[in-house]
mmCIF file of the N, C-alpha and C atoms, coordinates in Angstrom:
data_MODEL
# 
_entry.id   MODEL 
# 
loop_
_atom_site.group_PDB 
_atom_site.id 
_atom_site.type_symbol 
_atom_site.label_atom_id 
_atom_site.label_alt_id 
_atom_site.label_comp_id 
_atom_site.label_asym_id 
_atom_site.label_entity_id 
_atom_site.label_seq_id 
_atom_site.pdbx_PDB_ins_code 
_atom_site.Cartn_x 
_atom_site.Cartn_y 
_atom_site.Cartn_z 
_atom_site.occupancy 
_atom_site.B_iso_or_equiv 
_atom_site.pdbx_formal_charge 
_atom_site.auth_seq_id 
_atom_site.auth_comp_id 
_atom_site.auth_asym_id 
_atom_site.auth_atom_id 
_atom_site.pdbx_PDB_model_num 
ATOM 1   N N  . MET A 1 1  ? 57.265 23.233 -100.623 1.00 0.00 ? 1  MET A N  1 
ATOM 2   C CA . MET A 1 1  ? 57.112 23.394 -99.187  1.00 0.00 ? 1  MET A CA 1 
ATOM 3   C C  . MET A 1 1  ? 56.116 22.357 -98.689  1.00 0.00 ? 1  MET A C  1 
ATOM 4   N N  . ASN A 1 2  ? 56.555 21.535 -97.765  1.00 0.00 ? 2  ASN A N  1 
ATOM 5   C CA . ASN A 1 2  ? 55.697 20.510 -97.191  1.00 0.00 ? 2  ASN A CA 1 
ATOM 6   C C  . ASN A 1 2  ? 55.263 20.926 -95.795  1.00 0.00 ? 2  ASN A C  1 
ATOM 7   N N  . ILE A 1 3  ? 54.005 20.676 -95.516  1.00 0.00 ? 3  ILE A N  1 
ATOM 8   C CA . ILE A 1 3  ? 53.464 20.951 -94.187  1.00 0.00 ? 3  ILE A CA 1 
ATOM 9   C C  . ILE A 1 3  ? 53.174 19.619 -93.528  1.00 0.00 ? 3  ILE A C  1 
ATOM 10  N N  . THR A 1 4  ? 53.697 19.427 -92.348  1.00 0.00 ? 4  THR A N  1 
ATOM 11  C CA . THR A 1 4  ? 53.478 18.196 -91.611  1.00 0.00 ? 4  THR A CA 1 
ATOM 12  C C  . THR A 1 4  ? 52.445 18.451 -90.516  1.00 0.00 ? 4  THR A C  1 
ATOM 13  N N  . ILE A 1 5  ? 51.356 17.729 -90.584  1.00 0.00 ? 5  ILE A N  1 
ATOM 14  C CA . ILE A 1 5  ? 50.301 17.858 -89.581  1.00 0.00 ? 5  ILE A CA 1 
ATOM 15  C C  . ILE A 1 5  ? 50.503 16.747 -88.557  1.00 0.00 ? 5  ILE A C  1 
ATOM 16  N N  . PRO A 1 6  ? 50.547 17.089 -87.275  1.00 0.00 ? 6  PRO A N  1 
ATOM 17  C CA . PRO A 1 6  ? 50.768 16.049 -86.269  1.00 0.00 ? 6  PRO A CA 1 
ATOM 18  C C  . PRO A 1 6  ? 49.577 15.096 -86.195  1.00 0.00 ? 6  PRO A C  1 
ATOM 19  N N  . PRO A 1 7  ? 49.846 13.797 -86.018  1.00 0.00 ? 7  PRO A N  1 
ATOM 20  C CA . PRO A 1 7  ? 48.759 12.817 -85.994  1.00 0.00 ? 7  PRO A CA 1 
ATOM 21  C C  . PRO A 1 7  ? 47.795 12.976 -84.816  1.00 0.00 ? 7  PRO A C  1 
ATOM 22  N N  . ILE A 1 8  ? 48.240 13.632 -83.749  1.00 0.00 ? 8  ILE A N  1 
ATOM 23  C CA . ILE A 1 8  ? 47.357 13.819 -82.594  1.00 0.00 ? 8  ILE A CA 1 
ATOM 24  C C  . ILE A 1 8  ? 46.117 14.610 -82.976  1.00 0.00 ? 8  ILE A C  1 
ATOM 25  N N  . LEU A 1 9  ? 46.246 15.485 -83.964  1.00 0.00 ? 9  LEU A N  1 
ATOM 26  C CA . LEU A 1 9  ? 45.098 16.255 -84.444  1.00 0.00 ? 9  LEU A CA 1 
ATOM 27  C C  . LEU A 1 9  ? 44.027 15.318 -85.022  1.00 0.00 ? 9  LEU A C  1 
ATOM 28  N N  . PHE A 1 10 ? 44.458 14.342 -85.798  1.00 0.00 ? 10 PHE A N  1 
ATOM 29  C CA . PHE A 1 10 ? 43.515 13.408 -86.403  1.00 0.00 ? 10 PHE A CA 1 
ATOM 30  C C  . PHE A 1 10 ? 42.917 12.455 -85.368  1.00 0.00 ? 10 PHE A C  1 
ATOM 31  N N  . TYR A 1 11 ? 43.735 12.052 -84.383  1.00 0.00 ? 11 TYR A N  1 
ATOM 32  C CA . TYR A 1 11 ? 43.206 11.218 -83.301  1.00 0.00 ? 11 TYR A CA 1 
ATOM 33  C C  . TYR A 1 11 ? 42.138 11.972 -82.506  1.00 0.00 ? 11 TYR A C  1 
ATOM 34  N N  . ALA A 1 12 ? 42.409 13.239 -82.203  1.00 0.00 ? 12 ALA A N  1 
ATOM 35  C CA . ALA A 1 12 ? 41.455 14.044 -81.439  1.00 0.00 ? 12 ALA A CA 1 
ATOM 36  C C  . ALA A 1 12 ? 40.174 14.278 -82.230  1.00 0.00 ? 12 ALA A C  1 
ATOM 37  N N  . LEU A 1 13 ? 40.316 14.576 -83.518  1.00 0.00 ? 13 LEU A N  1 
ATOM 38  C CA . LEU A 1 13 ? 39.137 14.783 -84.356  1.00 0.00 ? 13 LEU A CA 1 
ATOM 39  C C  . LEU A 1 13 ? 38.319 13.496 -84.483  1.00 0.00 ? 13 LEU A C  1 
ATOM 40  N N  . GLY A 1 14 ? 38.989 12.376 -84.652  1.00 0.00 ? 14 GLY A N  1 
ATOM 41  C CA . GLY A 1 14 ? 38.293 11.089 -84.725  1.00 0.00 ? 14 GLY A CA 1 
ATOM 42  C C  . GLY A 1 14 ? 37.588 10.754 -83.422  1.00 0.00 ? 14 GLY A C  1 
ATOM 43  N N  . ALA A 1 15 ? 38.247 11.028 -82.306  1.00 0.00 ? 15 ALA A N  1 
ATOM 44  C CA . ALA A 1 15 ? 37.630 10.760 -81.005  1.00 0.00 ? 15 ALA A CA 1 
ATOM 45  C C  . ALA A 1 15 ? 36.404 11.650 -80.790  1.00 0.00 ? 15 ALA A C  1 
ATOM 46  N N  . LEU A 1 16 ? 36.493 12.905 -81.200  1.00 0.00 ? 16 LEU A N  1 
ATOM 47  C CA . LEU A 1 16 ? 35.338 13.800 -81.078  1.00 0.00 ? 16 LEU A CA 1 
ATOM 48  C C  . LEU A 1 16 ? 34.167 13.313 -81.931  1.00 0.00 ? 16 LEU A C  1 
ATOM 49  N N  . LEU A 1 17 ? 34.460 12.869 -83.139  1.00 0.00 ? 17 LEU A N  1 
ATOM 50  C CA . LEU A 1 17 ? 33.397 12.344 -83.998  1.00 0.00 ? 17 LEU A CA 1 
ATOM 51  C C  . LEU A 1 17 ? 32.746 11.113 -83.384  1.00 0.00 ? 17 LEU A C  1 
ATOM 52  N N  . VAL A 1 18 ? 33.541 10.237 -82.810  1.00 0.00 ? 18 VAL A N  1 
ATOM 53  C CA . VAL A 1 18 ? 32.984 9.028  -82.189  1.00 0.00 ? 18 VAL A CA 1 
ATOM 54  C C  . VAL A 1 18 ? 32.129 9.393  -80.979  1.00 0.00 ? 18 VAL A C  1 
ATOM 55  N N  . VAL A 1 19 ? 32.632 10.262 -80.134  1.00 0.00 ? 19 VAL A N  1 
ATOM 56  C CA . VAL A 1 19 ? 31.898 10.617 -78.914  1.00 0.00 ? 19 VAL A CA 1 
ATOM 57  C C  . VAL A 1 19 ? 30.598 11.354 -79.238  1.00 0.00 ? 19 VAL A C  1 
ATOM 58  N N  . PHE A 1 20 ? 30.681 12.379 -80.070  1.00 0.00 ? 20 PHE A N  1 
ATOM 59  C CA . PHE A 1 20 ? 29.481 13.157 -80.362  1.00 0.00 ? 20 PHE A CA 1 
ATOM 60  C C  . PHE A 1 20 ? 28.510 12.404 -81.269  1.00 0.00 ? 20 PHE A C  1 
ATOM 61  N N  . GLY A 1 21 ? 29.015 11.531 -82.130  1.00 0.00 ? 21 GLY A N  1 
ATOM 62  C CA . GLY A 1 21 ? 28.126 10.688 -82.926  1.00 0.00 ? 21 GLY A CA 1 
ATOM 63  C C  . GLY A 1 21 ? 27.359 9.707  -82.056  1.00 0.00 ? 21 GLY A C  1 
ATOM 64  N N  . THR A 1 22 ? 28.042 9.137  -81.066  1.00 0.00 ? 22 THR A N  1 
ATOM 65  C CA . THR A 1 22 ? 27.376 8.234  -80.133  1.00 0.00 ? 22 THR A CA 1 
ATOM 66  C C  . THR A 1 22 ? 26.329 8.975  -79.313  1.00 0.00 ? 22 THR A C  1 
ATOM 67  N N  . LEU A 1 23 ? 26.689 10.160 -78.837  1.00 0.00 ? 23 LEU A N  1 
ATOM 68  C CA . LEU A 1 23 ? 25.723 10.956 -78.077  1.00 0.00 ? 23 LEU A CA 1 
ATOM 69  C C  . LEU A 1 23 ? 24.514 11.336 -78.926  1.00 0.00 ? 23 LEU A C  1 
ATOM 70  N N  . ARG A 1 24 ? 24.758 11.707 -80.188  1.00 0.00 ? 24 ARG A N  1 
ATOM 71  C CA . ARG A 1 24 ? 23.655 12.084 -81.068  1.00 0.00 ? 24 ARG A CA 1 
ATOM 72  C C  . ARG A 1 24 ? 22.728 10.900 -81.318  1.00 0.00 ? 24 ARG A C  1 
ATOM 73  N N  . ALA A 1 25 ? 23.297 9.756  -81.600  1.00 0.00 ? 25 ALA A N  1 
ATOM 74  C CA . ALA A 1 25 ? 22.475 8.573  -81.877  1.00 0.00 ? 25 ALA A CA 1 
ATOM 75  C C  . ALA A 1 25 ? 21.738 8.124  -80.618  1.00 0.00 ? 25 ALA A C  1 
ATOM 76  N N  . TRP A 1 26 ? 22.410 8.207  -79.464  1.00 0.00 ? 26 TRP A N  1 
ATOM 77  C CA . TRP A 1 26 ? 21.810 7.705  -78.229  1.00 0.00 ? 26 TRP A CA 1 
ATOM 78  C C  . TRP A 1 26 ? 20.734 8.638  -77.683  1.00 0.00 ? 26 TRP A C  1 
ATOM 79  N N  . THR A 1 27 ? 20.991 9.929  -77.672  1.00 0.00 ? 27 THR A N  1 
ATOM 80  C CA . THR A 1 27 ? 20.034 10.842 -77.043  1.00 0.00 ? 27 THR A CA 1 
ATOM 81  C C  . THR A 1 27 ? 18.953 11.325 -77.994  1.00 0.00 ? 27 THR A C  1 
ATOM 82  N N  . LEU A 1 28 ? 19.320 11.632 -79.244  1.00 0.00 ? 28 LEU A N  1 
ATOM 83  C CA . LEU A 1 28 ? 18.340 12.188 -80.169  1.00 0.00 ? 28 LEU A CA 1 
ATOM 84  C C  . LEU A 1 28 ? 17.718 11.134 -81.078  1.00 0.00 ? 28 LEU A C  1 
ATOM 85  N N  . GLY A 1 29 ? 18.328 9.969  -81.165  1.00 0.00 ? 29 GLY A N  1 
ATOM 86  C CA . GLY A 1 29 ? 17.856 8.967  -82.096  1.00 0.00 ? 29 GLY A CA 1 
ATOM 87  C C  . GLY A 1 29 ? 16.943 7.904  -81.514  1.00 0.00 ? 29 GLY A C  1 
ATOM 88  N N  . ARG A 1 30 ? 16.604 8.016  -80.251  1.00 0.00 ? 30 ARG A N  1 
ATOM 89  C CA . ARG A 1 30 ? 15.717 7.009  -79.667  1.00 0.00 ? 30 ARG A CA 1 
ATOM 90  C C  . ARG A 1 30 ? 14.488 7.670  -79.060  1.00 0.00 ? 30 ARG A C  1 
ATOM 91  N N  . ARG A 1 31 ? 13.452 6.886  -78.941  1.00 0.00 ? 31 ARG A N  1 
ATOM 92  C CA . ARG A 1 31 ? 12.191 7.404  -78.405  1.00 0.00 ? 31 ARG A CA 1 
ATOM 93  C C  . ARG A 1 31 ? 12.083 7.011  -76.935  1.00 0.00 ? 31 ARG A C  1 
ATOM 94  N N  . ARG A 1 32 ? 11.822 8.000  -76.109  1.00 0.00 ? 32 ARG A N  1 
ATOM 95  C CA . ARG A 1 32 ? 11.592 7.751  -74.686  1.00 0.00 ? 32 ARG A CA 1 
ATOM 96  C C  . ARG A 1 32 ? 10.136 8.078  -74.392  1.00 0.00 ? 32 ARG A C  1 
ATOM 97  N N  . SER A 1 33 ? 9.304  7.080  -74.498  1.00 0.00 ? 33 SER A N  1 
ATOM 98  C CA . SER A 1 33 ? 7.864  7.307  -74.383  1.00 0.00 ? 33 SER A CA 1 
ATOM 99  C C  . SER A 1 33 ? 7.455  7.747  -72.976  1.00 0.00 ? 33 SER A C  1 
ATOM 100 N N  . ASP A 1 34 ? 8.236  7.404  -71.961  1.00 0.00 ? 34 ASP A N  1 
ATOM 101 C CA . ASP A 1 34 ? 7.884  7.821  -70.601  1.00 0.00 ? 34 ASP A CA 1 
ATOM 102 C C  . ASP A 1 34 ? 8.116  9.313  -70.371  1.00 0.00 ? 34 ASP A C  1 
ATOM 103 N N  . ARG A 1 35 ? 8.923  9.955  -71.206  1.00 0.00 ? 35 ARG A N  1 
ATOM 104 C CA . ARG A 1 35 ? 9.201  11.386 -71.048  1.00 0.00 ? 35 ARG A CA 1 
ATOM 105 C C  . ARG A 1 35 ? 8.408  12.260 -72.006  1.00 0.00 ? 35 ARG A C  1 
ATOM 106 N N  . GLU A 1 36 ? 7.715  11.676 -72.941  1.00 0.00 ? 36 GLU A N  1 
ATOM 107 C CA . GLU A 1 36 ? 7.003  12.454 -73.944  1.00 0.00 ? 36 GLU A CA 1 
ATOM 108 C C  . GLU A 1 36 ? 5.551  12.677 -73.530  1.00 0.00 ? 36 GLU A C  1 
ATOM 109 N N  . LEU A 1 37 ? 5.081  13.897 -73.748  1.00 0.00 ? 37 LEU A N  1 
ATOM 110 C CA . LEU A 1 37 ? 3.711  14.247 -73.417  1.00 0.00 ? 37 LEU A CA 1 
ATOM 111 C C  . LEU A 1 37 ? 2.786  14.131 -74.625  1.00 0.00 ? 37 LEU A C  1 
ATOM 112 N N  . GLU A 1 38 ? 3.337  14.357 -75.806  1.00 0.00 ? 38 GLU A N  1 
ATOM 113 C CA . GLU A 1 38 ? 2.533  14.336 -77.022  1.00 0.00 ? 38 GLU A CA 1 
ATOM 114 C C  . GLU A 1 38 ? 2.667  12.986 -77.722  1.00 0.00 ? 38 GLU A C  1 
ATOM 115 N N  . PRO A 1 39 ? 1.656  12.613 -78.484  1.00 0.00 ? 39 PRO A N  1 
ATOM 116 C CA . PRO A 1 39 ? 1.769  11.356 -79.242  1.00 0.00 ? 39 PRO A CA 1 
ATOM 117 C C  . PRO A 1 39 ? 2.813  11.487 -80.357  1.00 0.00 ? 39 PRO A C  1 
ATOM 118 N N  . ASP A 1 40 ? 3.275  10.346 -80.814  1.00 0.00 ? 40 ASP A N  1 
ATOM 119 C CA . ASP A 1 40 ? 4.309  10.315 -81.843  1.00 0.00 ? 40 ASP A CA 1 
ATOM 120 C C  . ASP A 1 40 ? 3.725  10.671 -83.200  1.00 0.00 ? 40 ASP A C  1 
ATOM 121 N N  . THR A 1 41 ? 4.379  11.566 -83.919  1.00 0.00 ? 41 THR A N  1 
ATOM 122 C CA . THR A 1 41 ? 3.934  11.965 -85.254  1.00 0.00 ? 41 THR A CA 1 
ATOM 123 C C  . THR A 1 41 ? 4.937  11.449 -86.284  1.00 0.00 ? 41 THR A C  1 
ATOM 124 N N  . PRO A 1 42 ? 4.526  11.313 -87.539  1.00 0.00 ? 42 PRO A N  1 
ATOM 125 C CA . PRO A 1 42 ? 5.475  10.842 -88.564  1.00 0.00 ? 42 PRO A CA 1 
ATOM 126 C C  . PRO A 1 42 ? 6.685  11.771 -88.746  1.00 0.00 ? 42 PRO A C  1 
ATOM 127 N N  . ALA A 1 43 ? 6.498  13.045 -88.532  1.00 0.00 ? 43 ALA A N  1 
ATOM 128 C CA . ALA A 1 43 ? 7.617  13.981 -88.662  1.00 0.00 ? 43 ALA A CA 1 
ATOM 129 C C  . ALA A 1 43 ? 8.664  13.736 -87.576  1.00 0.00 ? 43 ALA A C  1 
ATOM 130 N N  . ARG A 1 44 ? 8.219  13.453 -86.366  1.00 0.00 ? 44 ARG A N  1 
ATOM 131 C CA . ARG A 1 44 ? 9.159  13.178 -85.272  1.00 0.00 ? 44 ARG A CA 1 
ATOM 132 C C  . ARG A 1 44 ? 9.855  11.843 -85.469  1.00 0.00 ? 44 ARG A C  1 
ATOM 133 N N  . VAL A 1 45 ? 9.147  10.879 -86.020  1.00 0.00 ? 45 VAL A N  1 
ATOM 134 C CA . VAL A 1 45 ? 9.767  9.577  -86.319  1.00 0.00 ? 45 VAL A CA 1 
ATOM 135 C C  . VAL A 1 45 ? 10.875 9.769  -87.355  1.00 0.00 ? 45 VAL A C  1 
ATOM 136 N N  . GLN A 1 46 ? 10.605 10.552 -88.375  1.00 0.00 ? 46 GLN A N  1 
ATOM 137 C CA . GLN A 1 46 ? 11.598 10.822 -89.424  1.00 0.00 ? 46 GLN A CA 1 
ATOM 138 C C  . GLN A 1 46 ? 12.800 11.573 -88.852  1.00 0.00 ? 46 GLN A C  1 
ATOM 139 N N  . GLU A 1 47 ? 12.544 12.516 -87.962  1.00 0.00 ? 47 GLU A N  1 
ATOM 140 C CA . GLU A 1 47 ? 13.628 13.274 -87.345  1.00 0.00 ? 47 GLU A CA 1 
ATOM 141 C C  . GLU A 1 47 ? 14.516 12.373 -86.495  1.00 0.00 ? 47 GLU A C  1 
ATOM 142 N N  . ARG A 1 48 ? 13.912 11.491 -85.691  1.00 0.00 ? 48 ARG A N  1 
ATOM 143 C CA . ARG A 1 48 ? 14.692 10.561 -84.880  1.00 0.00 ? 48 ARG A CA 1 
ATOM 144 C C  . ARG A 1 48 ? 15.503 9.609  -85.752  1.00 0.00 ? 48 ARG A C  1 
ATOM 145 N N  . LYS A 1 49 ? 14.912 9.164  -86.850  1.00 0.00 ? 49 LYS A N  1 
ATOM 146 C CA . LYS A 1 49 ? 15.606 8.259  -87.758  1.00 0.00 ? 49 LYS A CA 1 
ATOM 147 C C  . LYS A 1 49 ? 16.813 8.957  -88.385  1.00 0.00 ? 49 LYS A C  1 
ATOM 148 N N  . ARG A 1 50 ? 16.663 10.230 -88.732  1.00 0.00 ? 50 ARG A N  1 
ATOM 149 C CA . ARG A 1 50 ? 17.770 10.995 -89.305  1.00 0.00 ? 50 ARG A CA 1 
ATOM 150 C C  . ARG A 1 50 ? 18.892 11.176 -88.284  1.00 0.00 ? 50 ARG A C  1 
ATOM 151 N N  . HIS A 1 51 ? 18.541 11.487 -87.037  1.00 0.00 ? 51 HIS A N  1 
ATOM 152 C CA . HIS A 1 51 ? 19.560 11.644 -85.999  1.00 0.00 ? 51 HIS A CA 1 
ATOM 153 C C  . HIS A 1 51 ? 20.296 10.339 -85.757  1.00 0.00 ? 51 HIS A C  1 
ATOM 154 N N  . LEU A 1 52 ? 19.582 9.233  -85.733  1.00 0.00 ? 52 LEU A N  1 
ATOM 155 C CA . LEU A 1 52 ? 20.211 7.936  -85.531  1.00 0.00 ? 52 LEU A CA 1 
ATOM 156 C C  . LEU A 1 52 ? 21.148 7.598  -86.690  1.00 0.00 ? 52 LEU A C  1 
ATOM 157 N N  . THR A 1 53 ? 20.689 7.823  -87.909  1.00 0.00 ? 53 THR A N  1 
ATOM 158 C CA . THR A 1 53 ? 21.498 7.506  -89.092  1.00 0.00 ? 53 THR A CA 1 
ATOM 159 C C  . THR A 1 53 ? 22.774 8.336  -89.125  1.00 0.00 ? 53 THR A C  1 
ATOM 160 N N  . PHE A 1 54 ? 22.654 9.641  -88.937  1.00 0.00 ? 54 PHE A N  1 
ATOM 161 C CA . PHE A 1 54 ? 23.845 10.476 -89.009  1.00 0.00 ? 54 PHE A CA 1 
ATOM 162 C C  . PHE A 1 54 ? 24.736 10.318 -87.785  1.00 0.00 ? 54 PHE A C  1 
ATOM 163 N N  . GLY A 1 55 ? 24.193 9.919  -86.655  1.00 0.00 ? 55 GLY A N  1 
ATOM 164 C CA . GLY A 1 55 ? 25.038 9.578  -85.508  1.00 0.00 ? 55 GLY A CA 1 
ATOM 165 C C  . GLY A 1 55 ? 25.911 8.379  -85.823  1.00 0.00 ? 55 GLY A C  1 
ATOM 166 N N  . ILE A 1 56 ? 25.339 7.385  -86.471  1.00 0.00 ? 56 ILE A N  1 
ATOM 167 C CA . ILE A 1 56 ? 26.113 6.208  -86.872  1.00 0.00 ? 56 ILE A CA 1 
ATOM 168 C C  . ILE A 1 56 ? 27.151 6.583  -87.930  1.00 0.00 ? 56 ILE A C  1 
ATOM 169 N N  . VAL A 1 57 ? 26.798 7.482  -88.847  1.00 0.00 ? 57 VAL A N  1 
ATOM 170 C CA . VAL A 1 57 ? 27.751 7.943  -89.872  1.00 0.00 ? 57 VAL A CA 1 
ATOM 171 C C  . VAL A 1 57 ? 28.921 8.668  -89.210  1.00 0.00 ? 57 VAL A C  1 
ATOM 172 N N  . TRP A 1 58 ? 28.654 9.510  -88.223  1.00 0.00 ? 58 TRP A N  1 
ATOM 173 C CA . TRP A 1 58 ? 29.730 10.217 -87.523  1.00 0.00 ? 58 TRP A CA 1 
ATOM 174 C C  . TRP A 1 58 ? 30.664 9.234  -86.825  1.00 0.00 ? 58 TRP A C  1 
ATOM 175 N N  . VAL A 1 59 ? 30.086 8.215  -86.186  1.00 0.00 ? 59 VAL A N  1 
ATOM 176 C CA . VAL A 1 59 ? 30.913 7.217  -85.506  1.00 0.00 ? 59 VAL A CA 1 
ATOM 177 C C  . VAL A 1 59 ? 31.780 6.478  -86.519  1.00 0.00 ? 59 VAL A C  1 
ATOM 178 N N  . ALA A 1 60 ? 31.206 6.101  -87.643  1.00 0.00 ? 60 ALA A N  1 
ATOM 179 C CA . ALA A 1 60 ? 31.975 5.398  -88.671  1.00 0.00 ? 60 ALA A CA 1 
ATOM 180 C C  . ALA A 1 60 ? 33.100 6.280  -89.221  1.00 0.00 ? 60 ALA A C  1 
ATOM 181 N N  . MET A 1 61 ? 32.817 7.559  -89.456  1.00 0.00 ? 61 MET A N  1 
ATOM 182 C CA . MET A 1 61 ? 33.857 8.470  -89.949  1.00 0.00 ? 61 MET A CA 1 
ATOM 183 C C  . MET A 1 61 ? 34.977 8.636  -88.919  1.00 0.00 ? 61 MET A C  1 
ATOM 184 N N  . GLY A 1 62 ? 34.611 8.747  -87.651  1.00 0.00 ? 62 GLY A N  1 
ATOM 185 C CA . GLY A 1 62 ? 35.624 8.891  -86.608  1.00 0.00 ? 62 GLY A CA 1 
ATOM 186 C C  . GLY A 1 62 ? 36.495 7.653  -86.481  1.00 0.00 ? 62 GLY A C  1 
ATOM 187 N N  . LEU A 1 63 ? 35.868 6.474  -86.540  1.00 0.00 ? 63 LEU A N  1 
ATOM 188 C CA . LEU A 1 63 ? 36.652 5.241  -86.464  1.00 0.00 ? 63 LEU A CA 1 
ATOM 189 C C  . LEU A 1 63 ? 37.560 5.088  -87.677  1.00 0.00 ? 63 LEU A C  1 
ATOM 190 N N  . PHE A 1 64 ? 37.065 5.449  -88.860  1.00 0.00 ? 64 PHE A N  1 
ATOM 191 C CA . PHE A 1 64 ? 37.896 5.388  -90.061  1.00 0.00 ? 64 PHE A CA 1 
ATOM 192 C C  . PHE A 1 64 ? 39.077 6.345  -89.950  1.00 0.00 ? 64 PHE A C  1 
ATOM 193 N N  . LEU A 1 65 ? 38.850 7.524  -89.427  1.00 0.00 ? 65 LEU A N  1 
ATOM 194 C CA . LEU A 1 65 ? 39.932 8.501  -89.281  1.00 0.00 ? 65 LEU A CA 1 
ATOM 195 C C  . LEU A 1 65 ? 40.985 8.002  -88.305  1.00 0.00 ? 65 LEU A C  1 
ATOM 196 N N  . ILE A 1 66 ? 40.568 7.408  -87.208  1.00 0.00 ? 66 ILE A N  1 
ATOM 197 C CA . ILE A 1 66 ? 41.517 6.886  -86.224  1.00 0.00 ? 66 ILE A CA 1 
ATOM 198 C C  . ILE A 1 66 ? 42.296 5.710  -86.802  1.00 0.00 ? 66 ILE A C  1 
ATOM 199 N N  . VAL A 1 67 ? 41.597 4.782  -87.443  1.00 0.00 ? 67 VAL A N  1 
ATOM 200 C CA . VAL A 1 67 ? 42.257 3.589  -87.981  1.00 0.00 ? 67 VAL A CA 1 
ATOM 201 C C  . VAL A 1 67 ? 43.204 3.953  -89.120  1.00 0.00 ? 67 VAL A C  1 
ATOM 202 N N  . SER A 1 68 ? 42.803 4.874  -89.983  1.00 0.00 ? 68 SER A N  1 
ATOM 203 C CA . SER A 1 68 ? 43.682 5.258  -91.085  1.00 0.00 ? 68 SER A CA 1 
ATOM 204 C C  . SER A 1 68 ? 44.895 6.053  -90.596  1.00 0.00 ? 68 SER A C  1 
ATOM 205 N N  . THR A 1 69 ? 44.761 6.794  -89.509  1.00 0.00 ? 69 THR A N  1 
ATOM 206 C CA . THR A 1 69 ? 45.888 7.516  -88.946  1.00 0.00 ? 69 THR A CA 1 
ATOM 207 C C  . THR A 1 69 ? 46.864 6.567  -88.268  1.00 0.00 ? 69 THR A C  1 
ATOM 208 N N  . LEU A 1 70 ? 46.354 5.487  -87.695  1.00 0.00 ? 70 LEU A N  1 
ATOM 209 C CA . LEU A 1 70 ? 47.222 4.489  -87.079  1.00 0.00 ? 70 LEU A CA 1 
ATOM 210 C C  . LEU A 1 70 ? 48.091 3.777  -88.114  1.00 0.00 ? 70 LEU A C  1 
ATOM 211 N N  . GLY A 1 71 ? 47.660 3.776  -89.353  1.00 0.00 ? 71 GLY A N  1 
ATOM 212 C CA . GLY A 1 71 ? 48.426 3.117  -90.392  1.00 0.00 ? 71 GLY A CA 1 
ATOM 213 C C  . GLY A 1 71 ? 47.941 1.718  -90.689  1.00 0.00 ? 71 GLY A C  1 
ATOM 214 N N  . VAL A 1 72 ? 46.820 1.311  -90.108  1.00 0.00 ? 72 VAL A N  1 
ATOM 215 C CA . VAL A 1 72 ? 46.266 -0.009 -90.363  1.00 0.00 ? 72 VAL A CA 1 
ATOM 216 C C  . VAL A 1 72 ? 45.767 -0.084 -91.805  1.00 0.00 ? 72 VAL A C  1 
ATOM 217 N N  . ILE A 1 73 ? 45.137 0.988  -92.264  1.00 0.00 ? 73 ILE A N  1 
ATOM 218 C CA . ILE A 1 73 ? 44.668 1.060  -93.639  1.00 0.00 ? 73 ILE A CA 1 
ATOM 219 C C  . ILE A 1 73 ? 45.704 1.871  -94.425  1.00 0.00 ? 73 ILE A C  1 
ATOM 220 N N  . LYS A 1 74 ? 46.259 1.272  -95.432  1.00 0.00 ? 74 LYS A N  1 
ATOM 221 C CA . LYS A 1 74 ? 47.269 1.961  -96.252  1.00 0.00 ? 74 LYS A CA 1 
ATOM 222 C C  . LYS A 1 74 ? 46.571 2.652  -97.411  1.00 0.00 ? 74 LYS A C  1 
ATOM 223 N N  . MET A 1 75 ? 46.776 3.952  -97.544  1.00 0.00 ? 75 MET A N  1 
ATOM 224 C CA . MET A 1 75 ? 46.203 4.733  -98.630  1.00 0.00 ? 75 MET A CA 1 
ATOM 225 C C  . MET A 1 75 ? 47.244 4.882  -99.722  1.00 0.00 ? 75 MET A C  1 
ATOM 226 N N  . ARG A 1 76 ? 47.207 4.014  -100.692 1.00 0.00 ? 76 ARG A N  1 
ATOM 227 C CA . ARG A 1 76 ? 48.182 4.069  -101.773 1.00 0.00 ? 76 ARG A CA 1 
ATOM 228 C C  . ARG A 1 76 ? 47.555 4.715  -103.004 1.00 0.00 ? 76 ARG A C  1 
ATOM 229 N N  . GLY A 1 77 ? 48.357 5.480  -103.674 1.00 0.00 ? 77 GLY A N  1 
ATOM 230 C CA . GLY A 1 77 ? 47.912 6.048  -104.931 1.00 0.00 ? 77 GLY A CA 1 
ATOM 231 C C  . GLY A 1 77 ? 47.174 7.377  -104.807 1.00 0.00 ? 77 GLY A C  1 
ATOM 232 N N  . PHE A 1 78 ? 46.923 7.842  -103.602 1.00 0.00 ? 78 PHE A N  1 
ATOM 233 C CA . PHE A 1 78 ? 46.218 9.106  -103.456 1.00 0.00 ? 78 PHE A CA 1 
ATOM 234 C C  . PHE A 1 78 ? 47.179 10.272 -103.436 1.00 0.00 ? 78 PHE A C  1 
ATOM 235 N N  . PHE A 1 79 ? 48.386 10.080 -102.895 1.00 0.00 ? 79 PHE A N  1 
ATOM 236 C CA . PHE A 1 79 ? 49.320 11.192 -102.765 1.00 0.00 ? 79 PHE A CA 1 
ATOM 237 C C  . PHE A 1 79 ? 50.627 10.877 -103.419 1.00 0.00 ? 79 PHE A C  1 
# 
């Protein structure tokens, strides 16, 4: 029994990863010194760096999912 998953599902999931990864990197991964009341601590620097890194990872995963669903990248030997 074969199950066929429509490609629109993968396009939508990839688009969500790109959008939310960009939002995560842009809003949580940068320092806005004009809006902050407290001085910067090493823990907050590490937290911002983690948000920026994983935001970029989400964007990369979303782009890979979209490109591989389009058929640009051929996955041979896996299935």
